[in-house]
C-alpha positions as CSV (number, residue, x, y, z in Angstrom):
1,M,34.5,14.8,6.5
2,K,32.1,12.8,8.8
3,R,29.5,12.7,6.0
4,L,32.1,11.6,3.5
5,M,33.2,8.8,5.8
6,T,29.6,7.7,6.3
7,V,28.9,7.5,2.6
8,S,32.2,5.7,1.9
9,I,31.2,3.1,4.6
10,L,27.8,2.7,3.0
11,L,29.2,2.2,-0.5
12,I,31.5,-0.5,0.9
13,L,28.5,-2.2,2.5
14,L,26.7,-2.1,-0.8
15,V,29.7,-3.8,-2.6
16,L,30.4,-6.3,0.1
17,N,26.8,-7.1,1.1
18,G,26.8,-10.8,1.8
19,C,23.4,-11.7,0.6
20,T,23.0,-12.3,-3.1
21,H,19.8,-10.9,-4.6
22,M,18.2,-11.8,-7.9
23,T,15.4,-10.3,-10.0
24,P,11.9,-10.9,-8.5
25,F,10.7,-11.7,-12.0
26,T,11.5,-15.4,-12.4
27,D,8.3,-16.6,-14.1
28,E,8.1,-13.8,-16.6
29,S,10.5,-11.3,-17.9
30,Y,10.5,-7.8,-16.3
31,L,11.0,-6.3,-19.8
32,R,7.7,-7.7,-21.1
33,A,5.8,-4.8,-19.4
34,L,7.8,-2.3,-21.4
35,G,7.1,-1.3,-25.0
36,E,3.9,0.7,-25.5
37,E,3.3,1.8,-29.1
38,S,6.1,3.9,-30.6
39,E,8.6,3.3,-27.7
40,V,11.9,1.6,-28.4
41,V,12.7,-1.1,-25.8
42,A,16.3,-2.1,-25.4
43,T,17.7,-4.8,-23.1
44,V,21.3,-5.5,-22.4
45,N,22.7,-8.8,-20.9
46,V,25.4,-7.2,-18.8
47,D,27.4,-10.4,-18.2
48,M,27.5,-11.2,-21.9
49,A,28.2,-7.6,-22.9
50,Q,31.0,-6.7,-20.4
51,A,33.7,-6.2,-23.0
52,L,31.4,-4.2,-25.3
53,I,30.2,-2.0,-22.4
54,H,33.8,-1.2,-21.5
55,E,34.6,-0.2,-25.1
56,V,31.5,2.0,-25.5
57,A,31.5,3.7,-22.1
58,G,35.2,4.5,-22.2
59,D,36.1,7.2,-19.7
60,Q,32.6,7.3,-18.4
61,L,32.8,3.7,-17.1
62,E,33.8,4.8,-13.6
63,S,30.4,6.3,-13.0
64,L,28.8,3.1,-14.1
65,E,31.1,0.6,-12.4
66,I,29.3,0.1,-9.1
67,I,26.0,-0.4,-11.0
68,L,27.4,-2.8,-13.7
69,D,29.3,-4.9,-11.1
70,R,26.0,-5.8,-9.5
71,S,23.7,-5.9,-12.6
72,D,22.5,-8.9,-14.6
73,R,20.3,-7.0,-17.0
74,I,19.4,-3.4,-17.9
75,S,16.1,-2.8,-19.7
76,V,15.0,0.6,-20.9
77,A,12.1,2.1,-22.9
78,I,12.9,5.2,-24.8
79,D,10.8,7.7,-26.8
80,P,12.8,8.0,-30.0
81,S,10.9,11.1,-31.3
82,A,12.9,13.6,-29.2
83,S,15.1,15.9,-31.2
84,E,18.9,16.0,-30.7
85,E,18.5,19.1,-28.5
86,E,15.9,17.3,-26.3
87,T,16.4,14.7,-23.6
88,P,14.2,11.7,-24.6
89,M,11.7,10.3,-22.1
90,M,13.1,7.0,-20.8
91,Y,12.3,4.5,-18.0
92,G,13.0,0.9,-17.1
93,G,14.6,-1.4,-14.6
94,I,18.0,-2.8,-13.6
95,E,17.9,-6.4,-12.4
96,G,20.7,-7.8,-10.3
97,D,22.2,-8.1,-6.9
98,F,20.6,-5.0,-5.2
99,G,19.3,-5.4,-1.7
100,K,16.4,-3.1,-1.0
101,I,17.4,-1.9,2.4
102,V,21.1,-1.4,1.6
103,T,20.4,0.3,-1.7
104,D,17.8,2.6,-0.1
105,T,20.3,3.5,2.6
106,V,23.1,4.3,0.2
107,L,20.7,6.5,-1.9
108,S,19.5,8.3,1.3
109,F,23.1,9.4,2.1
110,S,24.0,10.3,-1.5
111,K,24.5,14.0,-2.2
112,D,23.0,13.5,-5.6
113,F,19.6,12.1,-4.5
114,A,16.9,13.3,-2.2
115,K,14.1,11.1,-0.7
116,M,10.7,12.1,-2.1
117,E,7.1,10.9,-2.1
118,E,4.4,11.0,-4.7
119,Q,0.9,9.5,-4.3
120,D,2.1,7.4,-1.3
121,I,5.1,6.1,-3.5
122,Q,8.5,6.8,-1.9
123,Y,11.5,7.1,-4.1
124,F,14.7,9.0,-4.6
125,G,15.1,11.9,-7.1
126,S,18.1,13.7,-8.5
127,D,17.8,17.1,-10.1
128,T,21.4,17.1,-11.3
129,M,21.0,13.7,-13.0
130,N,17.3,14.3,-14.0
131,L,16.6,10.8,-12.7
132,D,14.2,9.2,-10.3
133,V,15.0,5.8,-8.7
134,K,12.9,3.3,-6.7
135,V,13.7,-0.1,-5.3
136,P,10.3,-1.8,-5.0
137,K,11.9,-5.1,-4.0
138,S,15.4,-6.6,-3.7
139,G,16.8,-7.5,-7.1
140,L,15.2,-4.7,-9.0
141,V,15.9,-0.9,-9.4
142,L,13.4,1.1,-11.3
143,F,14.4,4.4,-12.9
144,S,12.7,7.2,-14.9
145,N,13.4,10.7,-16.0
146,D,9.6,11.4,-16.2
147,S,7.3,9.7,-13.7
148,I,8.7,7.0,-11.4
149,E,5.2,6.5,-9.9
150,E,3.8,5.6,-13.3
151,V,6.7,3.3,-14.0
152,Y,6.2,1.6,-10.6
153,Q,2.5,1.0,-11.3
154,K,2.7,-0.3,-14.9
155,T,6.0,-2.3,-14.8
156,F,5.9,-3.7,-11.3
157,K,2.6,-3.4,-9.4
158,E,-0.1,-3.7,-12.1
159,R,1.7,-5.1,-15.1
160,E,0.3,-5.1,-18.7
161,L,2.4,-7.3,-20.9
162,F,3.4,-5.9,-24.4
163,I,6.3,-8.0,-25.6
164,P,5.3,-11.6,-26.5
165,Y,6.9,-14.4,-24.5
166,D,8.9,-16.0,-27.3
167,V,10.3,-12.6,-28.3
168,S,11.3,-11.7,-24.8
169,E,13.0,-15.1,-24.5
170,R,15.1,-14.4,-27.6
171,M,16.0,-11.0,-26.3
172,E,17.1,-12.3,-23.0
173,E,19.2,-15.1,-24.5
174,S,21.1,-12.6,-26.6
175,L,23.8,-10.0,-25.9
176,F,21.4,-7.2,-26.8
177,G,17.7,-7.0,-27.9
178,I,15.4,-4.3,-29.3
179,Y,11.6,-4.3,-29.6
180,M,9.3,-1.7,-31.2
181,E,5.5,-1.9,-31.7
182,K,4.1,0.4,-34.5
183,P,7.3,2.5,-34.6
184,T,6.9,6.2,-35.4
185,D,10.7,6.9,-35.4
186,I,13.5,4.4,-35.7
187,G,16.5,6.7,-35.2
188,F,19.4,4.2,-35.3
189,L,17.9,2.3,-38.2
190,T,17.3,5.2,-40.6
191,D,20.3,4.1,-42.8
192,Q,18.6,0.8,-43.4
193,I,14.9,1.6,-43.3
194,P,13.5,4.8,-44.8
195,E,11.2,6.7,-42.4
196,T,8.6,6.8,-45.2
197,M,8.1,3.0,-44.7
198,L,7.2,3.3,-41.1
199,L,3.4,3.5,-41.7
200,S,3.6,0.1,-43.3
201,M,5.2,-1.6,-40.3
202,N,3.4,-3.3,-37.4
203,G,6.5,-3.9,-35.4
204,I,10.2,-4.9,-35.2
205,W,12.3,-7.0,-32.9
206,L,16.0,-7.6,-33.2
207,V,18.7,-9.4,-31.3
208,L,22.4,-8.9,-31.4
209,N,25.1,-11.5,-30.9
210,G,28.7,-12.1,-31.8
211,E,31.9,-10.2,-30.9
212,K,34.0,-7.4,-32.2
213,D,34.3,-7.4,-36.0
214,S,31.8,-10.2,-36.3
215,Y,28.6,-9.0,-34.7
216,N,25.3,-10.2,-36.3
217,V,21.6,-9.3,-36.1
218,S,18.6,-11.6,-36.3
219,G,14.9,-10.8,-35.9
220,I,11.6,-10.0,-37.5
221,L,10.2,-6.9,-39.4
222,D,6.4,-7.2,-39.5
223,T,4.7,-5.2,-42.2
224,N,1.0,-4.8,-43.0
225,T,1.0,-5.6,-46.8
226,P,2.8,-7.9,-49.1
227,Q,3.7,-4.9,-51.3
228,A,5.3,-3.1,-48.4
229,T,7.3,-6.2,-47.6
230,R,8.7,-6.5,-51.1
231,V,9.7,-2.9,-51.2
232,L,11.2,-2.8,-47.8
233,G,13.0,-6.2,-48.3
234,T,14.5,-5.0,-51.5
235,L,15.7,-1.7,-49.9
236,L,17.3,-3.7,-47.0
237,R,19.1,-6.0,-49.4
238,L,20.4,-3.1,-51.5
239,N,21.7,-1.3,-48.4
240,Y,23.1,-4.5,-47.0
241,L,25.0,-5.2,-50.2
242,K,26.6,-1.7,-50.1
243,T,27.7,-2.5,-46.5
244,I,29.2,-5.9,-47.1
245,R,31.0,-4.8,-50.3
246,K,33.2,-2.6,-48.0
247,L,34.4,-5.7,-46.0
248,P,38.0,-6.8,-46.5
249,T,36.8,-10.4,-47.4
250,P,33.6,-11.4,-49.3
251,L,30.7,-12.4,-47.2
252,E,29.4,-15.8,-48.4
253,G,25.7,-16.6,-48.4
254,W,24.6,-13.0,-47.7
255,E,21.4,-13.5,-49.6
256,D,20.1,-15.8,-46.8
257,H,20.6,-13.1,-44.2
258,I,17.5,-11.2,-45.4
259,L,14.5,-13.5,-46.1
260,I,11.4,-11.9,-47.6
261,G,8.0,-13.5,-46.9
262,D,4.4,-12.2,-47.6
263,E,4.2,-9.8,-44.7
264,I,7.3,-10.7,-42.7
265,I,11.0,-10.0,-43.3
266,T,13.3,-12.3,-41.4
267,L,16.9,-11.2,-40.6
268,A,19.1,-14.3,-40.0
269,G,22.6,-13.5,-38.8
270,M,22.9,-10.3,-40.8
271,F,26.4,-8.7,-40.4
272,I,26.5,-5.4,-38.5
273,S,29.5,-3.1,-38.2
274,N,31.2,-2.3,-34.9
275,E,30.2,1.4,-35.3
276,E,26.5,0.5,-35.6
277,V,26.7,-1.7,-32.5
278,Y,28.4,1.1,-30.6
279,D,25.5,3.4,-31.5
280,L,23.0,0.9,-30.2
281,F,24.7,0.5,-26.9
282,S,25.3,4.3,-26.5
283,M,21.5,4.7,-26.8
284,V,21.1,2.8,-23.5
285,L,24.3,3.6,-21.6
286,K,24.3,7.4,-22.2
287,N,21.2,7.7,-19.9
288,F,23.4,6.7,-16.9
289,Y,26.5,8.9,-17.4
């Protein structure tokens, strides 16, 4: 009972902590250090996506509530090659109002986490959740289900930037963003892009905006040959036409939603169904249930 009371008091302190903390990455986006080859990088603007998060998380929302209430952005890198039976490797950071001392104190009293140390890096690990967590500085919580020490080094201490500045800006300005460099598996996009086309792709970035029943996607698909661009662009248009024909009202100007260049395909406000959006968000949120 005494331990329960202590944890309850600490949780209240976390929620009511008077100081407001912000991400330490104000000059460049934290997410720019995510996205090595073949990884899927996804970032969620929590403020903009509140309604959608509630809809997707459903009954699981309670376990996320204390995190979401204090979060501005969740960014995660995922290995998409894992089978359905496997847990994919994932890591990233949550930016928001997280004081280092208070958050560390709460984690130290949590029954789900134990304080650990690896190569002089202190962090908290949970066997039940298969998750390691570290707060390197107020405003940022790092997480990983593989090596938190590696995540700390490459995304915080000695950062190598993978995502271009202009792309990261577009991702941060949107409700949801995705980036992949030289994808080997695209999972959620297999209905639109055949896996046989992956070898001809240098990279993809997409941003999601809109609201329920009127979500739209914009972005760039970068291919390595004009021939691949034409084939992929044609396939995308055919699949898109099948999708919009199912809509209750005709979608005017749909041809301008997929623009085919020499080695670039531009998506400009392409309609995306609620179900596809839910799948995208589930890819990120399910790692925290």
